[in-house]
N, C-alpha and C positions, 0 to 999 in steps of 0.2 A: 421302877421308873423314877427318874430324877425330876425334881421340880425345876421348871424353867425360871430363871431369874428374870424378873420384869425390869426392863430398862426404862429408866426415867428420862424422858425427853425434856430438855431444858429449852424453852422457847424464850429468846431474847425479846424484851419489850421494844416497841417502836422507838426509833432514835430521835433525839432532839439535837439539832445542830445549833451551836452558839457562835454568832458572828459578832466580834467586838475588837476594839483597838487594844491589843495586848499590853503595850508599854504603859498604857494609862489605867487599865482596869483589872488586869490579871491578878495582881497580888491582893486586892481587897474585894471589890464587888463580885467579880466573876468566881473567885475561889469560894466565897460564901454561897453564891448561887448554885454552883456545881454540887457542893456538899448537900445543900437543901434539896436539890432535884434528886440526887442519888438516895438521900434519906426517904424521899417520897416515892422510891422505887421506879425512878425514871432513868432510862438509858440515855446518857448525855454524851455528846462528842464535842471536845474543844481541841484546838490545834496542838496543844502541848502533848497530846497522845499520838500524834502522827509521827511516823518514822522520819527522822531527819534525812534530807537528800531527795525526798519525793517531790514531784512537781505539783503545781497548783491544781492540775487536772485531778489528782487524787482527792483533793478537798472538794472538788466539784462532785466527785462520786459520793463522798460523804453526804453532801447536800442532797443528791438524788436519792440516797438510801434513807433519808430522814422523812418523818411525817410532819414535823414541826421545826421551824427555825426561829430563833430569837435574834432579831437585829437590834443590837444594843448601840444606839447612837450616843456619842459623847463628844465633848468639845474637840478632841483631836482625832476623831474617827476618820476624817478625810485625809489625814497624813498617810494612810495606808492604802496603797493601790490594791492589795489583797482584799481588804475589807470591802472596797467598792466592787471588785471583780466578783467576790462571793455574793454580794448583794444583788448584782446583776443576774447571777445564776439562780439565786433564790427567787427573784422576781419572775424569771422564766418558768421555773417549776410551779410557782404560785399561779401564774397566768394559765398554765396548762391543767390546773386543778389537782396537782400532785403534792402540794406542800402548803401548809398553813404558816404564814409568816406573822409573827407578833412583834410589832415595833416596841422597843423599850427606850425611853428618853431619859438618859442618865445625866443630870445637870445641864441638859439642853431641852428646848421645847420642840414640839412638832413644827411650830412656826419658824424656829431657827433653821431647821433642816429644809423646810419648803423655800424659805428665802434664798438659801444657797443655790437653788435651781432656777431662780427667777432673776435674771440679770437686771430687770427694772426695779426690783424691790429687795435689794440686799441689806438695806439699813433697817434697824428696828424703829420703834416709835420715837426713840430719842435721837434718831439719826446716826446711830452707831452700827458699825458692821461687827457681827459676832465672829468669834474665833472659828466656828464651824464653817462659816461662809468664806472667811479669809483663806483657810486651808484648802477648801474645795476649789477656790479660784486658782491657787497655786498649783494644785494637782491638774487642773484643766490646762493651765499654761504649760506645764511640763509635758502634757500629752496633746498639745495643740495640733500635732501632725497626724493624730488619729481621732478625727471627729466622730467616727462610729462608736469608739470606746466611750468617749465623753457622753454621747447621746444615750448609750446603754446605762451609764451611771445615773444620768439625770432622770431618765424614765423610771428606773428602779427606785431612786430616792423619792420622786414625786408620788409614785404609786404606793409604795410601802407606807409612806407617811399619811396617806389618805385612809388608812385602816385604823381601827380603834386600837390604841396602844396603852401602855402603862408608863408612868413617869415618876421620877423622884419628887417632882413638884406636887403631885397629888398624893402619892402613897408614902413618901418619906421613908422612915425606918421600916415600914412594913412591905416595902417593894418586893424583896426577895420572896417573902411568904405569899404575896399576892401573885407573883409570877408562877410559883409552884402550883398554886390552886388553879390558875388559869390553864397551865399546861396539862395538868391532870384532867381538867374538865374537857379539854379538846381531845385527849386520848381516851376519854370514856372511863377513866379510873375513878371509882367511888372515893369520896373524901375520907 
């Protein structure tokens, strides 16, 4: 009688989706973050792994298949319609209790992001408009014929920034490590 070979089932850990402005952050911060997440045994998805030629709907599926999403807000975040569309989908999933969204503020503050959604308060305490706000205004002008889309973006930005987040302002050089710890905590992975 032969011995049956036991098949080892490999279960892929829950996925973490990373939403960020590629041109601005991919080569430095996001690459460091992805390496650290993988080293921490976390299954992470970023757009560079997507097959070219696929539609944005494919990325929505990636969001839907994730347990956690990291929304990394940066000065040029609002230059990207894709970032904003992904954020709106993340908000929808979060609102349905299917996704934990952790806001990360990279060289911007939560207030910078909130001000961009509040037409009456776009200036900071010095009376200056921040780059994040300026770029969001331009994106809204570009899509002025689609008020529903603009509303989805604004609702998502406001809601996500009302969550407890992490920032370069508070964590500085330890931000990547802090994000990994927080993601592992949400996934129930022991330190």
